TIZA-904803 format. One record per atom (N, C-alpha, C): residue in one letter; z, y, x. Coordinates in pm, whole numbers, padded with zeros to 5 digits, always signed. Each point is the difference from the previous one (the first is absolute). Layout:
// residues N
aZYX ...
END
This chain:
// residues 118
m-00916+01508+00079 m-00083-00067-00097 m+00033-00149-00002 n-00004-00057-00117 n+00025-00142-00017 n-00130-00074-00027 i+00010-00128-00027 i-00116-00083-00030 i-00044+00027-00143 t-00132+00017-00020 t-00054+00034-00131 t-00106-00100-00041 l+00011-00054-00119 l-00098-00093-00055 l-00124+00079-00042 l-00118-00042+00048 l-00125+00067-00035 l-00089-00084-00091 s+00024-00130-00006 s-00087-00089-00076 s+00066-00047-00129 a-00084-00029-00098 a+00051-00051-00128 a+00032-00148+00009 d-00057-00067+00098 d+00026-00143+00016 d+00111-00021+00103 y+00108-00059-00042 y+00110-00028+00091 y+00084-00115-00054 e+00078-00060+00088 e+00094-00104-00037 e+00139+00055+00021 s+00092-00042-00085 s+00135+00056+00008 s+00104-00099-00050 v+00123+00033+00026 v+00114-00074-00053 v+00098+00103-00056 e+00081-00046-00092 e+00104+00086-00055 e+00133-00035+00068 v+00075+00102+00039 v+00130-00021+00063 v+00103+00093-00065 v+00125-00041+00008 v+00109+00084-00049 v+00057+00076+00120 v+00009+00131-00014 v+00049+00084+00109 v+00149-00026+00020 s+00036-00023+00126 s+00142-00018+00034 s+00028+00076+00129 g+00123+00031+00023 g+00039+00070+00123 g-00010+00150-00010 s-00121+00051-00018 s-00020+00145-00015 s-00132+00025-00072 a-00014+00121-00052 a-00122+00038-00071 a-00120-00012+00092 v-00119-00020-00059 v-00123-00012+00077 v-00100+00105-00047 s-00095+00031+00086 s-00103+00099-00032 s-00137-00065+00007 a-00089+00043-00088 a-00138-00047+00001 a-00059+00023+00139 g-00068-00103+00052 g-00064+00012+00129 g+00084-00046+00118 d+00129-00023-00022 d+00084-00051+00108 d-00033-00146+00025 d-00001-00040+00127 d-00026-00140+00033 d+00124-00084-00027 v-00024-00130-00023 v+00111-00091-00026 v-00039-00140+00046 q+00097-00071+00058 q-00019-00140+00032 q+00075-00080-00104 l-00073-00086-00071 l+00063-00083-00102 l+00072-00117+00067 n+00089-00065-00073 n+00078-00111+00055 n-00088-00108+00062 s-00120-00017-00050 s-00092-00102+00050 s-00064+00039+00132 g+00017+00125+00044 g-00063+00049+00122 g-00130+00074-00026 v-00042+00004-00126 v-00121+00072-00037 v+00028+00150+00005 y-00098+00077+00051 y+00015+00146+00006 y-00080+00065-00111 g+00058+00104-00057 g-00066+00075-00104 g+00052+00141-00005 f-00030+00067-00110 f+00051+00135-00019 f+00024+00022-00149 y+00097+00086-00029 y+00037+00028-00139 y-00108+00084-00067 l-00036-00039-00122 l-00100+00073-00076 l+00063+00119-00072 t+00127-00014-00035 t+00071+00106-00073 t+00139+00019+00059 d+00061+00112-00036 d+00139+00024+00036 d+00090-00091-00083 g+00120-00026+00049 g+00094-00079-00077 g+00143+00021+00044 e+00089-00004-00097 e+00144+00009+00027 e+00058-00141+00004 i+00119-00015+00052 i+00067-00129+00005 i+00002-00061-00140 g-00045-00126-00009 g-00005-00071-00127 g-00135+00007-00071 d-00086+00095+00040 d-00133+00011-00061 d-00090-00114+00050 t-00093-00042-00084 t-00103-00093+00041 t-00122+00083+00038 v-00048-00020+00123 v-00114+00078+00051 v-00107-00093+00054 t-00119+00054+00015 t-00114-00076+00051 t-00012+00021+00151 v-00021-00111+00072 v-00028+00005+00142 v-00143-00053+00020 v-00086+00083+00055 v-00138-00040+00028 v+00001-00084+00128 t-00057-00121-00008 t-00004-00089+00116 t-00140-00014+00058 k-00100+00033-00080 k-00139-00011+00046 k-00087+00099-00077 a-00086+00072+00072 a-00089+00097-00064 a-00121+00023+00090 s-00116+00019-00061 s-00123+00018+00079 s-00007+00135+00068 r+00069+00101-00055 r-00002+00134+00060 r+00135+00067-00015 v+00058+00032+00115 v+00131+00066+00007 v-00009+00109+00105 r+00055+00117-00029 r+00009+00106+00102 r+00142-00004+00056 a+00006-00004+00133 a+00131-00009+00066 a+00003+00094+00121 p+00120+00041+00039 p+00011+00081+00121 p-00054-00079+00120 k-00064+00071+00094 k-00059-00063+00119 k+00059+00062+00125 q+00024-00084+00097 q+00047+00048+00129 q-00106+00093+00059 a+00044+00115+00050 a-00092+00093+00065 a+00053+00028+00141 p-00080+00017+00100 p-00146-00013-00005 p-00043-00145+00017 l-00072-00050-00095 l-00050-00137+00005 l-00122-00009-00091 a-00111-00043+00054 a-00120-00021-00081 a-00004-00146-00044 i-00034-00022-00126 i-00013-00135-00054 i-00133-00007-00073 a-00081-00101+00034 a-00133-00015-00059 a+00003-00098-00117 v-00098+00014-00089 v-00015-00091-00113 v-00003-00144+00053 g+00076-00086-00066 g+00003-00141+00036 g+00107-00039+00098 e+00060+00099+00067 e+00105-00036+00095 e+00125-00049-00073 i+00068-00096+00059 i+00126-00050-00052 i+00106+00107+00019 v+00084+00019-00102 v+00104+00103+00010 v+00138-00059-00026 y+00097+00068+00054 y+00140-00042-00008 y+00083+00116-00056 y+00116-00034-00057 y+00089+00102-00053 y+00124+00007+00087 d+00025+00117+00054 d+00118+00025+00081 d+00113+00040-00094 t+00094-00091-00023 t+00108+00024-00097 t+00100+00103+00051 t+00000+00027+00129 t+00090+00103+00055 t-00062+00138-00018 g-00128+00012+00037 g-00069+00129-00012 g-00063+00022-00136 n+00001-00106-00086 n-00059+00007-00134 n-00145+00046+00005 e-00080-00068+00085 e-00139+00037+00014 e-00084-00120+00043 i-00130+00013-00024 i-00097-00101+00040 i-00037+00022+00146 d-00013-00112+00072 d-00047+00007+00138 d-00075-00129+00036 k-00028-00020+00127 k-00070-00121+00044 k+00087-00085+00092 t+00131+00019-00007 t+00094-00070+00087 t+00035-00135-00060 n-00044-00108+00065 n+00016-00132-00059 n+00143-00054+00000 t+00095+00077+00050 t+00140-00041-00012 t+00061+00054-00129 n-00074+00083-00070 n+00045+00050-00131 n-00045-00095-00110 v+00018+00036-00125 v-00029-00087-00114 v-00148+00006-00036 l-00068-00114+00009 l-00141-00010-00037 l-00013+00025-00151 v-00082+00101-00039 v-00013+00031-00142 v-00144+00007-00050 g-00100-00022+00086 g-00136+00001-00051 g-00101+00056+00095 s-00098+00073-00058 s-00108+00055+00081 s-00037+00140-00049 c-00064+00074+00090 c-00041+00137-00028 c-00129-00001-00083 v-00007+00082-00104 v-00121+00006-00084 v-00071+00135+00008 e+00057+00096+00069 e-00064+00129+00029 e+00038+00039+00141 d-00098+00050+00076 d+00031+00044+00136 d+00112+00103-00001 g+00088-00011+00097 g+00107+00098+00018 g-00012+00063+00137 a-00023+00130+00003 a-00013+00072+00127 a+00137+00016+00065 s-00002+00027+00127 s+00123+00016+00077 s+00095+00103-00063 a-00054+00110-00048 a+00082+00108-00055 a+00047-00026-00144 d-00057-00100-00068 d+00038-00027-00139 d+00145-00046-00008 t+00068+00043-00104 t+00140-00041-00019 t+00013-00112-00102 t-00111-00031-00071 t+00001-00111-00096 t-00124-00086+00022 i+00003-00118-00058 i-00111-00095+00012 i-00009-00081-00129 v-00121-00044-00034 v-00018-00086-00118 v-00019-00142+00048 v+00085-00089-00051 v-00002-00139+00042 v-00003-00093-00121 s-00042-00122+00026 s+00014-00108-00097 s+00134-00065+00031 w+00096+00016-00091 w+00139-00043+00023 w+00020-00143-00048 d+00052-00083+00088 d+00034-00137-00036 d+00140-00031+00054 g+00098+00013-00085 g+00139-00021+00039 g+00033-00143+00038 f-00092-00092-00032 f+00019-00141+00038 f-00054-00028+00139 a-00076+00094+00058 a-00066-00022+00128 a+00098-00029+00113 a+00121+00053-00008 a+00098-00022+00106 a+00023-00148+00023 f-00019-00083-00103 f+00018-00144+00014 f-00110-00062+00084 l-00115+00067+00011 l-00113-00053+00075 l+00014+00027+00150 k+00084+00096+00033 k+00018+00040+00139 k+00075-00111+00076 l-00053-00036+00112 l+00062-00105+00082 l+00098+00057+00097 
END
């Protein structure tokens, strides 16, 4: 499973696909260091939308790991999942409790948050 936009309110940028085709929900680091995910599929040369901020996003979650509402969350770019490991990319906070056995979690995604991490 990839990252899925759940909210109608989001911020995004348009990028031209280069290197290889992309799939909706795949994570991406933009040249500025901002983290986001593709909203749509795209072939090389296509202009696609990258979501950089959204109030509700469903993403894969590390299991077994419980995450409570309000906890700060990070994105593991190797495992492609949300966790609480502060050496990964800071992306926001949890907006729905995630039980240990859950494979996904709903978070408030902020791709600019990595800049706040010291």
